[in-house]
C-alpha positions as CSV (number, residue, x, y, z in Angstrom):
1,M,19.7,12.1,-0.5
2,T,19.2,14.1,2.7
3,P,15.7,14.1,4.4
4,G,13.4,16.5,2.7
5,G,14.9,15.8,-0.8
6,T,16.5,18.3,-3.1
7,S,15.1,21.5,-4.5
8,G,13.6,20.7,-7.9
9,A,10.6,23.0,-8.4
10,P,9.4,22.7,-12.0
11,G,8.5,25.6,-14.2
12,V,5.3,24.2,-15.8
13,V,3.1,21.7,-13.9
14,V,0.1,19.8,-15.3
15,V,-2.4,18.5,-12.7
16,T,-5.1,16.1,-13.8
17,G,-8.5,15.7,-12.1
18,V,-8.9,19.4,-11.1
19,G,-12.7,19.0,-11.3
20,R,-12.5,16.9,-8.2
21,Y,-11.8,17.9,-4.6
22,L,-8.2,16.6,-4.3
23,G,-7.1,17.8,-7.7
24,A,-8.5,21.3,-7.3
25,H,-6.8,21.8,-3.9
26,V,-3.4,20.5,-5.1
27,A,-3.5,22.7,-8.2
28,A,-4.5,25.8,-6.1
29,R,-1.7,25.1,-3.6
30,L,0.9,24.7,-6.4
31,A,-0.3,27.9,-8.1
32,A,0.3,29.8,-4.9
33,D,3.9,28.6,-4.7
34,P,6.2,31.3,-6.2
35,R,8.8,28.7,-7.2
36,I,6.4,27.3,-9.8
37,G,5.9,29.3,-12.9
38,R,2.7,27.9,-14.4
39,V,0.1,25.5,-13.3
40,I,-2.3,23.9,-15.8
41,G,-5.3,22.0,-14.6
42,V,-6.7,19.3,-16.9
43,D,-10.1,17.6,-16.6
44,A,-12.8,16.0,-18.7
45,P,-14.8,18.3,-21.1
46,D,-18.0,17.7,-19.0
47,S,-16.4,18.5,-15.6
48,G,-18.3,20.9,-13.4
49,T,-17.6,24.4,-12.2
50,E,-17.7,23.7,-8.4
51,F,-14.1,24.7,-7.8
52,T,-13.9,27.7,-10.2
53,D,-13.1,30.2,-7.4
54,L,-10.4,28.0,-6.0
55,L,-8.7,27.6,-9.4
56,D,-8.6,31.3,-10.2
57,R,-4.8,31.2,-10.6
58,V,-4.8,27.9,-12.5
59,E,-5.0,27.6,-16.3
60,R,-7.8,25.1,-16.8
61,L,-8.1,22.9,-19.9
62,R,-11.0,20.6,-20.5
63,V,-9.8,17.8,-22.7
64,D,-10.1,14.0,-22.8
65,S,-7.1,11.9,-21.9
66,G,-6.6,10.8,-25.5
67,S,-5.9,14.4,-26.6
68,L,-3.0,14.9,-24.2
69,G,-0.2,13.5,-26.4
70,G,0.6,16.6,-28.4
71,L,-0.6,18.9,-25.6
72,L,2.0,18.0,-23.1
73,A,4.8,18.5,-25.7
74,D,3.4,21.8,-26.9
75,L,3.1,23.2,-23.4
76,D,6.8,22.3,-22.6
77,V,5.6,20.6,-19.4
78,D,8.2,19.9,-16.7
79,A,6.0,17.9,-14.3
80,V,2.7,16.0,-14.3
81,V,0.6,15.2,-11.2
82,H,-1.9,12.5,-12.0
83,L,-4.9,12.6,-9.6
84,A,-7.8,11.9,-12.0
85,L,-8.9,8.6,-10.3
86,V,-12.3,7.4,-9.3
87,S,-12.4,5.4,-6.1
88,S,-15.9,4.1,-6.3
89,P,-18.4,3.5,-9.1
90,D,-21.2,6.1,-9.7
91,P,-24.3,4.5,-11.2
92,Q,-25.5,7.8,-12.5
93,H,-22.2,8.3,-14.5
94,G,-21.6,5.0,-16.1
95,G,-20.9,2.8,-13.1
96,R,-18.0,0.4,-13.0
97,S,-17.4,0.7,-16.8
98,A,-16.9,4.4,-16.7
99,M,-14.7,4.1,-13.6
100,K,-12.4,1.6,-15.3
101,D,-12.2,3.7,-18.4
102,Q,-11.0,6.7,-16.4
103,N,-8.7,4.8,-14.0
104,V,-7.1,2.3,-16.4
105,I,-7.6,3.5,-19.9
106,G,-7.2,7.2,-19.0
107,S,-4.0,6.5,-17.0
108,M,-2.6,4.5,-19.8
109,Q,-3.2,7.3,-22.3
110,L,-1.8,9.9,-20.0
111,L,1.4,7.9,-19.4
112,A,1.8,7.4,-23.2
113,A,1.5,11.2,-23.5
114,C,4.1,11.7,-20.8
115,Q,6.5,9.3,-22.5
116,R,6.4,11.6,-25.6
117,A,6.9,14.8,-23.7
118,P,10.6,15.7,-24.3
119,R,11.0,18.2,-21.4
120,L,9.2,16.1,-18.8
121,R,11.4,15.4,-15.8
122,K,8.9,14.6,-13.0
123,L,5.8,12.4,-12.6
124,V,3.8,12.1,-9.4
125,V,1.0,9.5,-9.4
126,R,-1.8,9.1,-6.8
127,S,-2.1,5.5,-5.8
128,S,-3.7,3.8,-2.8
129,T,-3.0,1.3,0.0
130,A,-5.8,-0.7,-1.7
131,A,-3.0,-2.0,-3.9
132,Y,-2.2,-4.5,-1.2
133,G,-5.7,-6.0,-1.3
134,V,-7.0,-8.0,1.6
135,S,-6.6,-11.5,2.7
136,F,-6.8,-13.6,5.9
137,R,-3.1,-14.3,5.2
138,D,-2.0,-10.7,5.2
139,P,0.9,-9.5,7.3
140,A,0.2,-7.3,10.3
141,V,1.9,-4.4,8.6
142,F,2.5,-3.8,4.8
143,T,5.7,-2.4,3.5
144,E,6.2,-1.0,0.0
145,E,7.8,-4.3,-1.0
146,T,4.8,-6.5,0.2
147,E,3.1,-8.2,-2.7
148,P,-0.7,-8.7,-2.4
149,R,-1.6,-12.2,-1.3
150,E,-4.7,-12.1,-3.4
151,V,-5.9,-9.9,-6.2
152,P,-8.3,-7.3,-4.7
153,R,-12.0,-8.1,-5.1
154,G,-12.9,-4.4,-5.5
155,G,-12.6,-2.6,-8.8
156,F,-10.6,0.3,-7.4
157,G,-7.9,-2.0,-6.0
158,R,-7.6,-3.9,-9.3
159,D,-7.4,-0.5,-11.1
160,I,-4.6,0.6,-8.8
161,L,-2.6,-2.5,-9.6
162,D,-3.0,-1.9,-13.3
163,L,-2.0,1.8,-12.9
164,E,1.2,0.9,-10.9
165,G,2.1,-1.6,-13.6
166,Y,1.9,1.1,-16.2
167,V,4.1,3.4,-14.1
168,R,6.7,0.6,-13.8
169,G,6.8,0.4,-17.6
170,F,7.0,4.1,-17.9
171,R,10.0,4.1,-15.5
172,R,11.8,1.6,-17.7
173,R,11.2,3.7,-20.9
174,R,11.9,7.1,-19.3
175,S,14.6,6.6,-16.7
176,D,15.4,10.3,-17.0
177,V,12.1,11.2,-15.3
178,T,11.7,11.2,-11.5
179,A,8.6,9.1,-11.0
180,T,6.9,9.1,-7.5
181,V,4.0,6.8,-6.6
182,L,2.1,7.7,-3.4
183,R,0.0,4.9,-1.8
184,F,-2.5,6.9,0.2
185,A,-4.5,5.5,3.1
186,P,-8.1,6.6,3.2
187,F,-8.5,10.4,3.6
188,I,-10.2,11.9,6.6
189,G,-10.3,15.3,8.3
190,S,-12.4,18.4,8.8
191,T,-12.7,19.2,5.1
192,A,-12.6,15.7,3.4
193,D,-15.8,14.4,1.8
194,T,-15.2,10.8,0.9
195,T,-17.0,7.4,1.1
196,L,-15.3,6.9,4.4
197,T,-16.3,10.2,6.0
198,R,-19.9,9.6,4.8
199,Y,-19.8,6.1,6.4
200,F,-18.8,7.5,9.8
201,S,-21.3,10.3,9.5
202,Q,-24.2,7.9,9.8
203,P,-25.9,7.8,13.2
204,F,-26.1,4.0,12.8
205,V,-23.0,2.4,11.2
206,P,-23.2,-1.1,9.7
207,T,-20.3,-3.3,10.7
208,V,-19.5,-7.0,10.1
209,F,-20.5,-9.2,13.0
210,G,-17.4,-10.6,14.8
211,R,-15.0,-8.3,13.0
212,D,-13.1,-5.3,14.5
213,P,-10.5,-4.4,11.8
214,R,-7.5,-2.2,12.5
215,L,-7.6,1.0,10.4
216,Q,-5.3,3.8,9.4
217,F,-6.4,7.2,8.1
218,L,-4.6,10.1,6.5
219,H,-5.5,13.7,7.2
220,F,-6.4,15.5,3.9
221,D,-4.0,18.4,4.7
222,D,-1.1,16.0,5.1
223,A,-1.9,14.4,1.8
224,L,-1.7,17.9,0.2
225,E,1.7,18.5,2.0
226,V,3.2,15.2,0.7
227,L,1.9,15.9,-2.9
228,H,3.3,19.4,-2.8
229,R,6.7,18.2,-1.6
230,S,6.7,15.5,-4.3
231,I,6.6,18.2,-6.9
232,V,9.0,20.8,-5.5
233,E,11.5,18.2,-4.3
234,D,12.8,15.0,-5.9
235,H,11.5,11.8,-4.3
236,P,11.7,8.9,-6.7
237,G,10.1,5.6,-5.7
238,T,6.9,4.3,-4.1
239,Y,5.8,5.4,-0.7
240,N,3.1,4.5,1.8
241,V,1.4,7.6,3.1
242,A,-0.7,7.2,6.3
243,G,-1.0,8.6,9.7
244,P,1.0,6.7,12.3
245,G,-0.9,4.5,14.7
246,V,-4.1,2.7,14.3
247,L,-7.8,2.8,15.4
248,S,-10.0,-0.3,15.5
249,L,-13.3,0.2,13.8
250,S,-15.1,-0.1,17.1
251,Q,-12.9,2.7,18.6
252,A,-13.6,4.9,15.7
253,I,-17.3,4.5,15.8
254,R,-17.5,5.1,19.6
255,R,-15.3,8.2,19.3
256,A,-17.6,9.6,16.6
257,G,-20.6,9.1,18.9
258,R,-22.2,6.7,16.4
259,V,-23.9,3.3,17.0
260,A,-22.5,0.2,15.4
261,V,-25.0,-2.1,13.9
262,P,-23.5,-5.5,13.3
263,V,-24.7,-7.6,10.4
264,L,-23.6,-11.0,9.1
265,E,-20.9,-10.7,6.5
266,P,-23.0,-12.1,3.6
267,S,-25.6,-9.4,4.4
268,L,-23.2,-6.5,4.3
269,S,-23.9,-5.9,0.6
270,G,-27.6,-5.5,1.5
271,A,-26.7,-3.0,4.2
272,A,-24.6,-1.1,1.6
273,A,-27.6,-1.0,-0.7
274,L,-29.7,0.3,2.1
275,A,-27.1,3.0,2.9
276,R,-27.1,4.1,-0.8
277,T,-30.8,4.3,-0.8
278,M,-30.8,6.5,2.3
279,G,-28.2,8.8,0.8
280,F,-25.2,7.7,2.9
281,G,-22.8,7.3,0.0
282,R,-21.6,4.6,-2.4
283,Y,-19.9,1.5,-1.2
284,G,-17.9,-1.1,-3.1
285,L,-16.1,-4.3,-2.4
286,D,-13.0,-2.3,-1.6
287,Q,-14.7,-0.6,1.3
288,V,-16.5,-3.7,2.4
289,D,-13.2,-5.7,2.5
290,L,-11.5,-2.9,4.4
291,F,-14.2,-3.0,7.1
292,V,-13.8,-6.8,7.3
293,H,-10.0,-7.2,7.3
294,G,-8.5,-3.7,7.9
295,R,-5.1,-2.6,6.6
296,V,-2.0,-1.1,8.3
297,V,1.0,0.1,6.4
298,D,4.6,1.0,7.4
299,T,5.5,4.7,6.7
300,S,9.1,4.7,7.8
301,R,10.3,5.2,4.2
302,L,8.1,8.3,3.8
303,E,9.3,9.8,7.1
304,Q,13.0,9.2,6.3
305,E,12.9,10.3,2.7
306,Y,10.6,13.4,3.1
307,G,11.6,14.4,6.6
308,F,7.9,14.7,7.3
309,T,5.5,12.7,9.5
310,P,1.7,13.0,9.0
311,R,-0.4,13.6,12.1
312,S,-1.5,10.4,13.7
313,T,-4.5,8.4,12.6
314,A,-6.2,9.2,15.9
315,A,-5.5,12.9,15.5
316,A,-6.8,13.0,12.0
317,F,-10.0,11.2,13.0
318,E,-10.4,13.6,15.9
319,D,-10.3,16.5,13.5
320,F,-13.0,14.8,11.5
321,I,-15.2,14.4,14.6
322,R,-14.9,18.0,15.6
323,A,-15.9,19.3,12.2
324,H,-19.1,17.1,11.8
325,R,-22.1,18.3,13.6
326,G,-20.1,19.7,16.5
327,G,-18.5,16.3,17.2
328,V,-20.7,13.7,19.0
329,V,-24.2,13.2,17.6
330,V,-25.3,10.6,20.2
331,T,-24.9,11.2,23.9
332,R,-23.2,8.6,26.1
333,D,-26.5,7.4,27.6
334,Q,-28.1,7.2,24.2
335,L,-25.2,5.3,22.8
336,A,-25.3,2.7,25.7
337,A,-29.1,2.3,25.2
338,A,-28.8,1.9,21.5
339,E,-26.0,-0.7,21.8
340,Q,-28.1,-2.6,24.3
341,L,-31.0,-2.7,21.8
342,V,-28.6,-4.0,19.1
343,L,-27.3,-6.7,21.5
344,D,-30.9,-7.7,22.4
345,G,-31.7,-7.9,18.7
346,I,-28.7,-10.2,18.1
347,R,-29.8,-12.5,21.0
348,Q,-33.4,-12.7,19.6
349,V,-32.1,-13.7,16.2
350,R,-29.8,-16.4,17.7
351,S,-32.7,-17.7,19.8
352,A,-35.0,-17.8,16.8
353,V,-32.3,-19.7,14.8
354,R,-31.9,-22.3,17.6
355,E,-35.7,-22.8,17.8
356,R,-36.0,-23.4,14.1
357,S,-33.1,-25.9,14.1
358,S,-34.3,-27.9,17.1
């Protein structure tokens, strides 16, 4: 296949998770494509109305995943884009149990419905680089063939492994369907609102003492582009999707004009709880492990197959910085003074520990 794939725009597309930011924007973009005849957005019955204006050209159905079986066949669906995943537990909406129900059970029911849809010829599934997990034995760069050295500690990473396992089974049963799995790096950019962007929006950012992981980001607009191409072109297989290049966590924090607050690794869960209390977002073991070990993936397969290269990790992060409070929220002098206070505090703790042990 030549770079950029072949033209294969479907007539009827179902997009799951349109009540969330990513799903709503993907559905709206597909609905604006004249090559696509009909876009149907599916979400849970209790989903909100936040994106109603954005979805004015999308037919919206509010059904649970267990009701999709006959629906997909009745609608003569050509393609399904599965985006209805939850990346972190929400204590106000069922916590980890509800998250697993949606990510694992919901995905299993959806794929069972897809298997029974006679006209279906394309399936695009949102996955994550969290599938690789984190380990001290990890390679410097993950390719799509790299197996995780350890099962991810976080719930989202484990859910992703289950989801990809279901997709492999689906591929065996429906070899006539072009199935595309996209392992996205964490989203960032001027419009993204994620756990990661909330983390970097804090004036004082908790980090793990002695760790400076290498990170990759993906600009939200580039994620939309890859998803769109996956629907209107044919790209079977599994792809890492990330911005080329890396940023260390310390580089990212300094570029954002924030102050790193190092904590000992066993205490990071306490720092996360404090961040939740202060309204800085929800953190899970997936995010904690990312900030300890980092993760870098190879994207050459994506670039060759799609004929598209996302903007670099550094450029995506710069766009995020410009859009949040005019960029830097701490001046250079304030940053230096705050970092000195942090270092002084670390020295005081070390001195106190030595005195108690002597």
